[in-house]
BASETI-428179 format. One line per field, with one value per atom (N, C-alpha, C): residue in three letters; atom name; x, y, z. Coordinates in steps of 0.05 Angstrom, whole numbers, plus 5000, padded with zeros to 4 digits. Last residue first. Layout:
BEGIN
aa	c(ALA,...) $
at	c(CA,...) $
X	c(X,...) $
Y	c(Y,...) $
Z	c(Z,...) $
END
This chain:
BEGIN
aa	c(UNK,UNK,UNK,UNK,UNK,UNK,UNK,UNK,UNK,UNK,UNK,UNK,UNK,UNK,UNK,UNK,UNK,UNK,UNK,UNK,UNK,UNK,UNK,UNK,UNK,UNK,UNK,UNK,UNK,UNK,UNK,UNK,UNK,UNK,UNK,UNK,UNK,UNK,UNK,UNK,UNK,UNK,UNK,UNK,UNK,UNK,UNK,UNK,UNK,UNK,UNK,UNK,UNK,UNK,UNK,UNK,UNK,UNK,UNK,UNK,UNK,UNK,UNK,UNK,UNK,UNK,UNK,UNK,UNK,UNK,UNK,UNK,UNK,UNK,UNK,UNK,UNK,UNK,UNK,UNK,UNK,UNK,UNK,UNK,UNK,UNK,UNK,UNK,UNK,UNK,UNK,UNK,UNK,UNK,UNK,UNK,UNK,UNK,UNK,UNK,UNK,UNK,UNK,UNK,UNK,UNK,UNK,UNK,UNK,UNK,UNK,UNK,UNK,UNK,UNK,UNK,UNK,UNK,UNK,UNK,UNK,UNK,UNK,UNK,UNK,UNK,UNK,UNK,UNK,UNK,UNK,UNK,UNK,UNK,UNK,UNK,UNK,UNK,UNK,UNK,UNK,UNK,UNK,UNK,UNK,UNK,UNK,UNK,UNK,UNK,UNK,UNK,UNK,UNK,UNK,UNK,UNK,UNK,UNK,UNK,UNK,UNK,UNK,UNK,UNK,UNK,UNK,UNK,UNK,UNK,UNK,UNK,UNK,UNK,UNK,UNK,UNK,UNK,UNK,UNK,UNK,UNK,UNK,UNK,UNK,UNK,UNK,UNK,UNK,UNK,UNK,UNK,UNK,UNK,UNK,UNK,UNK,UNK,UNK,UNK,UNK,UNK,UNK,UNK,UNK,UNK,UNK,UNK,UNK,UNK,UNK,UNK,UNK,UNK,UNK,UNK,UNK,UNK,UNK,UNK,UNK,UNK,UNK,UNK,UNK,UNK,UNK,UNK,UNK,UNK,UNK,UNK,UNK,UNK,UNK,UNK,UNK,UNK,UNK,UNK,UNK,UNK,UNK,UNK,UNK,UNK,UNK,UNK,UNK,UNK,UNK,UNK,UNK,UNK,UNK,UNK,UNK,UNK,UNK,UNK,UNK,UNK,UNK,UNK,UNK,UNK,UNK,UNK,UNK,UNK,UNK,UNK,UNK,UNK,UNK,UNK,UNK,UNK,UNK,UNK,UNK,UNK,UNK,UNK,UNK,UNK,UNK,UNK,UNK,UNK,UNK,UNK,UNK,UNK,UNK,UNK,UNK,UNK,UNK,UNK,UNK,UNK,UNK,UNK,UNK,UNK,UNK,UNK,UNK,UNK,UNK,UNK,UNK,UNK,UNK,UNK,UNK,UNK,UNK,UNK,UNK,UNK,UNK,UNK,UNK,UNK,UNK,UNK,UNK,UNK,UNK,UNK,UNK,UNK,UNK,UNK,UNK,UNK,UNK,UNK,UNK,UNK,UNK,UNK,UNK,UNK,UNK,UNK,UNK,UNK,UNK,UNK,UNK,UNK,UNK,UNK,UNK,UNK,UNK,UNK,UNK,UNK,UNK,UNK,UNK,UNK,UNK,UNK,UNK) $
at	c(N,CA,C,N,CA,C,N,CA,C,N,CA,C,N,CA,C,N,CA,C,N,CA,C,N,CA,C,N,CA,C,N,CA,C,N,CA,C,N,CA,C,N,CA,C,N,CA,C,N,CA,C,N,CA,C,N,CA,C,N,CA,C,N,CA,C,N,CA,C,N,CA,C,N,CA,C,N,CA,C,N,CA,C,N,CA,C,N,CA,C,N,CA,C,N,CA,C,N,CA,C,N,CA,C,N,CA,C,N,CA,C,N,CA,C,N,CA,C,N,CA,C,N,CA,C,N,CA,C,N,CA,C,N,CA,C,N,CA,C,N,CA,C,N,CA,C,N,CA,C,N,CA,C,N,CA,C,N,CA,C,N,CA,C,N,CA,C,N,CA,C,N,CA,C,N,CA,C,N,CA,C,N,CA,C,N,CA,C,N,CA,C,N,CA,C,N,CA,C,N,CA,C,N,CA,C,N,CA,C,N,CA,C,N,CA,C,N,CA,C,N,CA,C,N,CA,C,N,CA,C,N,CA,C,N,CA,C,N,CA,C,N,CA,C,N,CA,C,N,CA,C,N,CA,C,N,CA,C,N,CA,C,N,CA,C,N,CA,C,N,CA,C,N,CA,C,N,CA,C,N,CA,C,N,CA,C,N,CA,C,N,CA,C,N,CA,C,N,CA,C,N,CA,C,N,CA,C,N,CA,C,N,CA,C,N,CA,C,N,CA,C,N,CA,C,N,CA,C,N,CA,C,N,CA,C,N,CA,C,N,CA,C,N,CA,C,N,CA,C,N,CA,C,N,CA,C,N,CA,C,N,CA,C,N,CA,C,N,CA,C,N,CA,C,N,CA,C,N,CA,C,N,CA,C,N,CA,C,N,CA,C,N,CA,C,N,CA,C,N,CA,C,N,CA,C,N,CA,C,N,CA,C,N,CA,C,N,CA,C,N,CA,C,N,CA,C,N,CA,C) $
X	c(4104,4085,4061,4148,4154,4132,4132,4127,4133,4185,4160,4157,4199,4206,4179,4178,4182,4189,4172,4152,4156,4183,4193,4171,4197,4175,4188,4242,4236,4214,4260,4233,4227,4294,4306,4286,4267,4275,4285,4216,4238,4247,4148,4166,4191,4115,4122,4144,4104,4087,4095,4122,4118,4098,4159,4136,4127,4211,4200,4180,4231,4221,4212,4290,4263,4255,4346,4338,4306,4385,4362,4353,4394,4403,4379,4340,4369,4377,4295,4299,4330,4252,4276,4279,4200,4207,4231,4190,4186,4195,4191,4163,4162,4243,4227,4200,4295,4267,4253,4359,4339,4315,4401,4392,4369,4418,4423,4415,4386,4396,4398,4363,4395,4404,4304,4315,4346,4256,4283,4291,4197,4210,4233,4153,4177,4189,4087,4106,4128,4047,4062,4085,4017,4006,4019,4001,4018,4004,3957,3979,3997,3927,3918,3936,3941,3952,3946,3915,3911,3922,3926,3898,3895,3979,3966,3935,3990,3998,3983,3973,3959,3966,4005,3976,3963,4060,4050,4019,4055,4063,4050,4047,4027,4031,4094,4068,4045,4132,4131,4106,4114,4114,4112,4124,4100,4095,4180,4168,4138,4198,4199,4184,4198,4170,4171,4251,4234,4206,4301,4281,4260,4343,4342,4322,4332,4350,4353,4309,4290,4305,4345,4334,4318,4364,4368,4361,4317,4341,4340,4280,4278,4306,4260,4287,4282,4215,4218,4243,4197,4214,4221,4140,4155,4173,4105,4119,4137,4079,4065,4078,4103,4092,4079,4107,4095,4085,4135,4105,4094,4174,4170,4141,4223,4197,4190,4268,4261,4231,4272,4296,4290,4246,4241,4267,4255,4264,4253,4254,4241,4246,4288,4279,4271,4285,4288,4283,4276,4302,4306,4222,4238,4267,4204,4200,4219,4205,4222,4226,4166,4187,4209,4117,4134,4161,4093,4107,4127,4063,4084,4102,4026,4017,4035,4056,4029,4021,4102,4102,4074,4081,4096,4102,4052,4037,4056,4093,4071,4056,4118,4134,4113,4075,4090,4103,4071,4049,4058,4119,4113,4090,4115,4137,4131,4075,4071,4092,4099,4072,4070,4140,4145,4122,4110,4128,4134,4086,4070,4087,4131,4113,4097,4149,4166,4148,4107,4107,4128,4109,4084,4088,4159,4152,4130,4179,4162,4162,4237,4215,4203) $
Y	c(3798,3800,3815,3789,3799,3800,3810,3793,3805,3833,3842,3820,3795,3806,3815,3819,3795,3812,3845,3850,3830,3833,3824,3827,3882,3865,3859,3867,3883,3867,3845,3861,3875,3804,3833,3854,3759,3762,3789,3790,3776,3776,3784,3800,3782,3774,3765,3785,3797,3805,3795,3735,3761,3772,3685,3693,3723,3643,3665,3673,3574,3595,3620,3562,3562,3582,3524,3544,3542,3485,3494,3521,3431,3453,3461,3403,3407,3432,3375,3390,3394,3322,3334,3354,3303,3322,3336,3309,3294,3317,3335,3328,3312,3344,3366,3359,3305,3304,3327,3338,3320,3322,3363,3337,3323,3408,3387,3360,3436,3445,3423,3419,3416,3422,3381,3406,3401,3334,3343,3366,3298,3319,3327,3246,3257,3279,3224,3240,3248,3167,3182,3198,3145,3143,3160,3149,3157,3159,3130,3112,3123,3180,3157,3138,3240,3218,3193,3280,3282,3255,3269,3273,3269,3269,3245,3244,3324,3301,3275,3356,3358,3331,3345,3347,3344,3351,3328,3327,3407,3382,3359,3434,3436,3412,3422,3415,3414,3450,3420,3409,3503,3490,3459,3509,3511,3498,3502,3480,3484,3547,3521,3499,3596,3586,3558,3608,3610,3599,3569,3591,3589,3532,3553,3576,3513,3510,3533,3537,3525,3519,3552,3572,3562,3488,3514,3534,3438,3448,3479,3386,3413,3426,3320,3336,3364,3272,3298,3316,3207,3228,3250,3171,3183,3205,3106,3127,3143,3060,3088,3111,3012,3022,3050,3002,2983,2995,3048,3043,3021,3094,3065,3059,3137,3131,3100,3190,3162,3159,3242,3228,3199,3286,3260,3246,3354,3328,3304,3423,3401,3374,3486,3462,3440,3558,3532,3510,3607,3597,3571,3624,3633,3622,3589,3618,3631,3538,3543,3575,3549,3537,3542,3563,3585,3573,3520,3533,3555,3475,3492,3504,3447,3457,3477,3433,3444,3460,3408,3432,3447,3366,3390,3413,3338,3347,3371,3319,3339,3351,3285,3309,3330,3248,3264,3287,3226,3244,3260,3203,3226,3244,3163,3185,3209,3136,3145,3167,3117,3132,3147,3086,3109,3130,3047,3065,3090,3024,3037,3054,3005,3024,3040,2967,2987,3008,2930,2945,2969,2917,2928,2942,2890,2914,2930,2866,2864,2893,2851,2870,2869) $
Z	c(7980,7966,7977,8015,7993,7973,8087,8063,8035,8130,8113,8088,8188,8163,8146,8255,8236,8210,8301,8282,8258,8362,8338,8316,8415,8394,8372,8468,8441,8425,8510,8513,8488,8503,8510,8515,8489,8519,8523,8447,8449,8480,8436,8448,8456,8373,8398,8412,8324,8347,8372,8287,8289,8311,8327,8308,8311,8324,8334,8315,8343,8324,8338,8379,8379,8355,8381,8368,8368,8402,8419,8409,8356,8372,8390,8325,8320,8336,8372,8351,8351,8396,8393,8372,8386,8410,8409,8316,8342,8363,8268,8273,8302,8250,8261,8271,8262,8253,8267,8247,8264,8252,8225,8211,8226,8234,8255,8247,8185,8214,8232,8143,8143,8170,8166,8152,8158,8153,8167,8149,8170,8155,8171,8158,8173,8157,8159,8144,8162,8147,8167,8152,8109,8135,8155,8041,8062,8087,8008,8015,8035,7999,8020,8024,8003,7989,8005,8035,8002,7989,8087,8077,8045,8088,8094,8089,8074,8054,8061,8113,8089,8069,8159,8162,8133,8138,8152,8150,8119,8098,8112,8166,8146,8122,8190,8203,8180,8156,8166,8175,8166,8138,8140,8218,8213,8184,8217,8233,8228,8185,8173,8196,8204,8199,8187,8210,8235,8227,8181,8176,8199,8185,8204,8198,8122,8145,8158,8078,8095,8124,8042,8060,8082,8031,8027,8047,8051,8052,8039,8077,8066,8070,8060,8068,8058,8084,8067,8078,8085,8095,8074,8093,8076,8093,8102,8113,8090,8089,8083,8094,8093,8118,8113,8037,8053,8080,8015,8008,8026,8040,8046,8040,8021,8017,8020,8036,8035,8034,8018,8028,8026,7970,7984,7993,7981,7966,7983,7974,7987,7967,7985,7968,7986,7983,7996,7977,7964,7963,7977,7961,7983,7984,7922,7920,7937,7944,7929,7918,7984,7990,7970,7955,7971,7980,7938,7919,7935,7963,7974,7957,7931,7958,7968,7882,7884,7905,7902,7885,7881,7935,7946,7927,7898,7922,7932,7865,7855,7875,7898,7890,7879,7908,7931,7920,7858,7870,7894,7847,7831,7843,7888,7890,7871,7867,7891,7896,7815,7817,7842,7837,7820,7819,7861,7877,7862,7819,7841,7857,7789,7778,7798,7826,7820,7807,7824,7847,7845,7771,7781,7806,7769,7755,7760,7835,7809,7796,7862,7861,7837) $
END
């Protein structure tokens, strides 16, 4: 691997990290973490690992979708984003999900007939 290619990968990695910090500070503010698990410059694919409080969080699927949508628009070298949480280690972007846990959204009625108002936002 040439020095130029290595520098390009380091630059791309830095831009992905900065993207996550700049666009998703709430991940860290809420006790979660986001890290690059794999970055393939040739294919333009990146895998992001969400951990900490993101594992099992009801809104992590929405956070993952936002990361996927925005990263490919803001970083031209990225063509596809995969994201995983610590929950089952599965790819949250595909059809399969770790376990049979489904996210709940505030205002939805649970199977017991109770309304789920959701947690109060800390801000």
